[in-house]
C-alpha positions as CSV (number, residue, x, y, z in Angstrom):
1,X,-199.3,16.1,-121.8
2,X,-197.6,12.7,-121.3
3,X,-199.6,10.1,-119.5
4,X,-198.4,8.9,-116.1
5,X,-196.9,5.4,-116.1
6,X,-199.4,2.8,-115.0
7,X,-198.6,0.3,-112.2
8,X,-198.6,-3.3,-113.4
9,X,-201.6,-5.2,-112.0
10,X,-200.9,-8.9,-111.8
11,X,-203.4,-11.3,-113.2
12,X,-205.0,-14.0,-111.0
13,X,-202.9,-16.7,-112.6
14,X,-199.7,-14.7,-112.0
15,X,-200.7,-14.2,-108.3
16,X,-201.1,-18.0,-108.0
17,X,-197.7,-18.4,-109.6
18,X,-196.1,-16.2,-107.0
19,X,-197.9,-18.1,-104.2
20,X,-196.9,-21.5,-105.5
21,X,-193.3,-20.2,-106.0
22,X,-193.2,-19.2,-102.4
23,X,-194.6,-22.5,-101.1
24,X,-192.2,-24.6,-103.2
25,X,-189.2,-22.4,-102.2
26,X,-190.1,-22.7,-98.5
27,X,-190.5,-26.5,-98.8
28,X,-187.2,-26.9,-100.6
29,X,-185.4,-24.7,-98.0
30,X,-186.9,-26.8,-95.1
31,X,-185.7,-30.0,-96.7
32,X,-182.3,-28.4,-97.2
33,X,-182.2,-27.1,-93.6
34,X,-183.2,-30.6,-92.3
35,X,-180.5,-32.2,-94.4
36,X,-177.9,-29.7,-93.2
37,X,-178.8,-30.3,-89.5
38,X,-178.6,-34.1,-89.9
39,X,-175.1,-33.7,-91.5
40,X,-174.0,-31.4,-88.7
41,X,-175.4,-33.7,-86.0
42,X,-173.7,-36.7,-87.5
43,X,-170.4,-34.9,-87.8
44,X,-170.5,-33.8,-84.2
45,X,-171.6,-37.1,-82.7
46,X,-168.9,-39.0,-84.5
47,X,-166.1,-36.8,-82.9
48,X,-165.9,-36.8,-79.1
49,X,-163.3,-34.1,-79.1
50,X,-165.6,-31.8,-81.1
51,X,-168.4,-32.6,-78.7
52,X,-166.2,-31.6,-75.7
53,X,-165.1,-28.4,-77.4
54,X,-168.6,-27.3,-78.3
55,X,-169.7,-28.0,-74.7
56,X,-166.9,-25.8,-73.3
57,X,-167.8,-23.0,-75.7
58,X,-171.5,-23.3,-74.7
59,X,-170.7,-23.1,-71.1
60,X,-168.5,-20.0,-71.7
61,X,-171.3,-18.1,-73.5
62,X,-173.4,-16.1,-71.1
63,X,-175.4,-14.0,-73.6
64,X,-178.7,-13.1,-72.0
65,X,-180.5,-14.6,-69.1
66,X,-180.6,-18.4,-68.8
67,X,-178.3,-18.7,-71.7
68,X,-181.2,-17.6,-73.9
69,X,-178.9,-16.8,-76.9
70,X,-177.1,-20.0,-77.0
71,X,-175.2,-21.0,-80.1
72,X,-178.0,-23.3,-81.2
73,X,-180.5,-20.5,-81.2
74,X,-178.1,-18.1,-83.0
75,X,-177.6,-20.8,-85.6
76,X,-181.3,-21.3,-86.1
77,X,-181.9,-17.5,-86.3
78,X,-179.1,-17.1,-89.0
79,X,-180.6,-20.0,-90.9
80,X,-184.1,-18.5,-90.8
81,X,-182.7,-15.1,-92.0
82,X,-180.9,-16.9,-94.8
83,X,-184.1,-18.7,-95.8
84,X,-186.1,-15.5,-95.7
85,X,-183.6,-13.8,-98.0
86,X,-183.7,-16.7,-100.4
87,X,-187.5,-16.7,-100.5
88,X,-187.6,-12.9,-101.0
89,X,-185.0,-13.1,-103.8
90,X,-186.9,-15.9,-105.6
91,X,-190.3,-14.0,-105.4
92,X,-188.8,-10.7,-106.5
93,X,-187.1,-12.5,-109.5
94,X,-190.3,-14.2,-110.4
95,X,-192.2,-10.8,-110.1
96,X,-189.6,-9.1,-112.4
97,X,-190.1,-11.9,-114.9
98,X,-193.8,-11.2,-114.8
99,X,-193.1,-7.5,-115.3
100,X,-190.9,-8.4,-118.3
101,X,-193.8,-10.5,-119.6
102,X,-196.1,-7.5,-119.5
103,X,-193.5,-5.4,-121.3
104,X,-193.2,-8.0,-124.0
105,X,-197.0,-8.1,-124.4
106,X,-196.9,-4.3,-124.9
107,X,-194.1,-4.7,-127.5
108,X,-196.1,-7.4,-129.4
109,X,-199.0,-5.0,-129.4
110,X,-196.8,-2.3,-131.0
111,X,-195.4,-4.8,-133.5
112,X,-198.9,-5.7,-134.6
113,X,-199.2,-2.3,-136.2
114,X,-200.1,0.0,-133.3
115,X,-197.1,2.2,-133.9
116,X,-198.5,5.2,-132.0
117,X,-198.6,3.1,-128.8
118,X,-195.8,3.3,-126.3
119,X,-194.9,1.1,-123.3
120,X,-196.3,3.1,-120.3
121,X,-195.7,0.8,-117.3
122,X,-194.4,1.8,-113.9
123,X,-191.3,-0.3,-113.2
124,X,-188.1,0.2,-111.4
125,X,-184.4,-0.5,-111.8
126,X,-183.1,-2.1,-115.0
127,X,-186.7,-2.7,-116.2
128,X,-187.2,1.0,-116.4
129,X,-184.2,1.3,-118.6
130,X,-185.6,-1.5,-120.7
131,X,-188.9,0.4,-121.1
132,X,-187.1,3.6,-122.0
133,X,-184.9,1.8,-124.5
134,X,-187.9,0.1,-126.1
135,X,-189.8,3.4,-126.4
136,X,-186.7,5.2,-127.9
137,X,-186.3,2.3,-130.4
138,X,-189.9,2.5,-131.4
139,X,-189.7,6.3,-131.8
140,X,-186.6,5.9,-133.9
141,X,-188.2,3.1,-136.0
142,X,-191.4,5.1,-136.6
143,X,-189.4,8.2,-137.5
144,X,-187.3,6.1,-140.0
145,X,-190.5,4.7,-141.5
146,X,-192.0,8.1,-141.9
147,X,-188.8,9.5,-143.4
148,X,-188.7,6.5,-145.8
149,X,-192.3,7.2,-146.8
150,X,-191.5,10.8,-147.3
151,X,-188.5,9.9,-149.5
152,X,-190.6,7.5,-151.5
153,X,-193.3,10.2,-152.0
154,X,-190.6,12.7,-152.9
155,X,-189.2,10.3,-155.5
156,X,-192.6,9.8,-157.0
157,X,-193.0,13.6,-157.1
158,X,-189.6,14.0,-158.6
159,X,-190.4,11.5,-161.4
160,X,-193.8,13.2,-162.0
161,X,-192.3,16.7,-162.2
162,X,-189.3,15.7,-164.3
163,X,-191.6,13.8,-166.6
164,X,-193.8,16.8,-167.0
165,X,-190.9,19.2,-167.5
166,X,-189.2,17.0,-170.1
167,X,-192.4,16.0,-171.9
168,X,-193.5,19.6,-172.5
169,X,-190.4,20.8,-174.4
170,X,-189.9,17.4,-176.0
171,X,-193.4,17.6,-177.5
172,X,-192.7,21.0,-178.9
173,X,-189.4,19.8,-180.4
174,X,-191.0,16.8,-182.0
175,X,-193.9,18.9,-183.3
176,X,-191.8,21.6,-184.9
177,X,-189.2,19.2,-186.3
178,X,-192.1,17.1,-187.6
179,X,-193.4,20.1,-189.5
180,X,-190.0,20.5,-191.2
181,X,-189.8,16.7,-191.8
182,X,-193.2,16.7,-193.5
183,X,-192.5,19.8,-195.5
184,X,-195.2,21.8,-193.9
185,X,-193.6,25.2,-194.3
186,X,-194.0,28.1,-196.7
187,X,-190.4,29.3,-196.9
188,X,-187.0,29.3,-195.4
189,X,-188.1,31.7,-192.7
190,X,-190.6,29.2,-191.4
191,X,-187.8,26.5,-191.3
192,X,-185.6,28.9,-189.4
193,X,-188.4,29.8,-186.9
194,X,-189.3,26.2,-186.3
195,X,-185.7,25.3,-185.9
196,X,-185.1,28.1,-183.4
197,X,-188.1,27.1,-181.3
198,X,-186.8,23.5,-181.2
199,X,-183.4,24.7,-180.3
200,X,-184.7,26.8,-177.4
201,X,-186.7,23.9,-176.1
202,X,-183.6,21.7,-176.3
203,X,-181.7,24.2,-174.2
204,X,-184.6,24.1,-171.7
205,X,-184.3,20.3,-171.5
206,X,-180.5,20.6,-171.1
207,X,-180.9,23.1,-168.3
208,X,-183.3,20.8,-166.5
209,X,-180.9,17.8,-166.8
210,X,-178.0,20.0,-165.5
211,X,-180.0,21.2,-162.6
212,X,-181.0,17.7,-161.7
213,X,-177.4,16.5,-161.8
214,X,-176.3,19.5,-159.7
215,X,-179.1,18.9,-157.2
216,X,-178.2,15.2,-156.9
217,X,-174.5,16.1,-156.2
218,X,-175.1,18.8,-153.6
219,X,-177.6,16.6,-151.8
220,X,-174.8,14.3,-150.9
221,X,-173.3,15.3,-147.6
222,X,-169.9,13.9,-148.5
223,X,-169.6,16.2,-151.5
224,X,-166.0,17.7,-151.6
225,X,-165.7,21.4,-151.6
226,X,-163.0,23.2,-153.5
227,X,-162.2,25.6,-150.7
228,X,-160.1,28.7,-151.6
229,X,-159.6,32.2,-150.3
230,X,-161.3,35.0,-152.3
231,X,-162.9,38.5,-152.1
232,X,-166.6,38.2,-151.8
233,X,-167.1,41.9,-152.7
234,X,-165.3,41.3,-156.0
235,X,-167.4,38.2,-156.7
236,X,-170.6,40.1,-156.3
237,X,-169.4,42.9,-158.5
238,X,-168.5,40.4,-161.2
239,X,-172.0,38.8,-160.9
240,X,-173.7,42.1,-161.4
241,X,-171.6,42.7,-164.6
242,X,-172.6,39.2,-165.8
243,X,-176.3,39.8,-165.4
244,X,-176.3,43.5,-166.4
245,X,-177.5,42.8,-170.0
246,X,-180.3,40.5,-168.7
247,X,-181.4,43.1,-166.2
248,X,-181.6,45.7,-169.0
249,X,-183.8,43.4,-171.1
250,X,-186.2,43.2,-168.2
251,X,-186.0,46.9,-167.5
252,X,-184.4,46.3,-164.1
253,X,-181.4,47.6,-162.3
254,X,-178.9,45.3,-160.6
255,X,-176.4,46.7,-158.1
256,X,-174.0,45.9,-155.3
257,X,-174.1,47.4,-151.8
258,X,-171.0,46.5,-149.9
259,X,-169.7,49.2,-147.5
260,X,-166.7,47.1,-146.3
261,X,-164.1,46.1,-148.9
262,X,-162.5,43.7,-149.3
263,X,-164.5,40.9,-147.6
264,X,-162.0,38.0,-147.6
265,X,-163.5,34.6,-147.0
266,X,-162.6,31.0,-147.4
267,X,-165.2,28.8,-149.3
268,X,-166.0,27.0,-152.5
269,X,-166.2,30.1,-154.8
270,X,-167.6,28.1,-157.7
271,X,-170.5,26.7,-155.8
272,X,-171.2,30.1,-154.2
273,X,-171.4,31.7,-157.6
274,X,-174.0,29.1,-158.4
275,X,-176.0,30.1,-155.3
276,X,-176.0,33.8,-156.1
277,X,-176.7,33.2,-159.7
278,X,-179.7,31.0,-158.9
279,X,-181.0,33.7,-156.5
280,X,-180.5,36.4,-159.2
281,X,-182.3,34.3,-161.8
282,X,-185.0,33.6,-159.4
283,X,-185.5,37.4,-158.8
284,X,-185.7,37.9,-162.6
285,X,-188.3,35.2,-163.1
286,X,-190.5,35.5,-160.0
287,X,-189.9,39.1,-158.8
288,X,-193.2,40.3,-160.1
289,X,-193.2,44.1,-160.8
290,X,-189.6,44.3,-159.5
291,X,-187.4,47.2,-160.8
292,X,-184.3,46.6,-158.9
293,X,-182.1,43.8,-157.5
294,X,-179.6,44.6,-154.8
295,X,-176.7,42.3,-153.7
296,X,-175.4,43.3,-150.3
297,X,-172.9,41.8,-147.9
298,X,-171.2,42.6,-144.5
299,X,-169.2,40.8,-141.8
300,X,-170.7,39.8,-138.4
301,X,-168.1,38.4,-136.0
302,X,-167.0,35.1,-137.7
303,X,-169.7,35.1,-140.3
304,X,-170.6,36.9,-143.6
305,X,-174.2,37.9,-144.2
306,X,-175.2,38.2,-147.8
307,X,-178.6,39.4,-149.1
308,X,-180.1,39.2,-152.6
309,X,-183.2,41.4,-152.5
310,X,-185.7,42.8,-155.0
311,X,-188.5,45.3,-154.7
312,X,-191.1,43.0,-156.3
313,X,-194.5,41.8,-155.2
314,X,-194.6,40.3,-151.6
315,X,-194.5,36.6,-151.3
316,X,-197.2,35.1,-149.1
317,X,-196.0,33.7,-145.8
318,X,-197.3,30.2,-146.6
319,X,-195.1,30.2,-149.7
320,X,-192.0,31.4,-147.8
321,X,-192.2,28.3,-145.6
322,X,-192.0,25.9,-148.6
323,X,-190.0,28.0,-151.1
324,X,-186.8,26.0,-150.8
325,X,-188.6,22.7,-151.6
326,X,-187.6,21.3,-155.0
327,X,-190.1,22.1,-157.8
328,X,-192.0,24.4,-155.5
329,X,-193.3,27.6,-157.3
330,X,-195.0,30.5,-155.7
331,X,-197.5,30.9,-158.4
332,X,-198.8,27.4,-157.8
333,X,-198.5,26.3,-161.4
334,X,-195.9,24.8,-163.7
335,X,-196.2,27.4,-166.5
336,X,-193.8,27.7,-169.3
337,X,-193.7,31.5,-169.0
338,X,-191.3,31.6,-166.1
339,X,-189.4,28.5,-167.2
340,X,-186.7,26.9,-165.1
341,X,-186.5,23.5,-163.4
342,X,-187.9,24.5,-160.0
343,X,-184.6,23.3,-158.5
344,X,-182.7,26.6,-158.2
345,X,-183.6,27.5,-154.6
346,X,-183.2,23.8,-153.5
347,X,-179.8,23.7,-155.0
348,X,-178.8,27.0,-153.3
349,X,-180.0,25.7,-150.0
350,X,-178.0,22.5,-150.3
351,X,-174.8,24.3,-151.2
352,X,-175.2,26.7,-148.3
353,X,-175.7,23.7,-145.9
354,X,-172.5,22.1,-147.3
355,X,-170.7,25.3,-146.1
356,X,-172.3,25.0,-142.6
357,X,-174.4,28.0,-143.4
358,X,-178.0,29.1,-143.3
359,X,-180.4,30.5,-145.9
360,X,-183.8,31.9,-145.4
361,X,-186.3,34.2,-147.1
362,X,-188.2,37.3,-145.9
363,X,-190.8,39.3,-147.7
364,X,-193.0,42.3,-147.1
365,X,-194.7,44.9,-149.3
366,X,-191.4,46.7,-149.9
367,X,-188.8,44.0,-150.4
368,X,-188.3,40.3,-150.8
369,X,-184.9,39.2,-149.7
370,X,-183.0,35.9,-149.6
371,X,-180.5,36.1,-146.8
372,X,-177.5,33.9,-146.4
373,X,-175.2,33.5,-143.4
374,X,-171.9,31.8,-144.1
375,X,-168.8,31.2,-141.9
376,X,-165.8,33.4,-143.0
377,X,-163.6,30.3,-143.0
378,X,-165.5,27.2,-144.2
379,X,-164.0,23.9,-143.0
380,X,-164.5,20.8,-145.1
381,X,-166.7,18.2,-143.4
382,X,-165.0,14.9,-142.7
383,X,-166.4,11.8,-144.3
């Protein structure tokens, strides 16, 4: 719950400042009034015609009994009201300056490192707008600082993960090529085996570099999309054909479930192929005990809903919340058995966002699904 704004309590010194300000202002006004009356008196006494005119006006005024409200009294009352307004204005202005001084003290306190503190003073008028603006600025600055720290930590994590993923296959490549270089082999079959292992590790490194490059590209919000019109159902059919052999190797079935054909949409088909491919590969590698992968799609108003699901082991809820983070792996390790760069889902999410879409994962004991919602007609974002 937000704290109630606190009323500013003036210090003893500030109260004395207000008192002295009032005394000085009154004294100056009295001197000014005295000078004005002297000037008026001199002006009147030096002009007989003016004296006669004022006398006639005075005689004509019958306001109140006994001429109580004569022009002299009205003049003095007007002068007194003017003086009171000036004194009030001076004191209010001085009081606002003191309030601003308290606000600046609060701001200095925040600037000295107390970033969780906010200006919580009860003020009115433009000073209230100043306080709100200061608090909004502090909130924005703190959020920027936290975001910058998060980015720095993310960069450090990226360097650590990339270094690990590159060092592991590179060590194997150097090791096996070193065996060949040193002649530590029995026959040609050993050379071919060592060479094959080094070749596979090289492809693994190449895949990591390509994923890093792709991830960097799709992270940029100004990335241009090659938008074209195509049939989504045909694309999914082609993808199942492309991955059919890999599915057979893993003793899995991959199929398409699209009741409505064709599903014509406008988007970057090349990037969407990358999204669906990443999700299928992810199901191959991490769909533990899965026997089937199903690609389904249907239209909902102005959107297309696509699902890439498998019947593998359930993913814990805590992992679902972080599954689209780069280098995140459900098994909690960076084993070489599953391979991959750990960037596939992060790349998929970034591409979907470029299309103004949404991607999320659901998982239960029967099915794990990656669901994508895309607009039927994607519009290129302006720079």
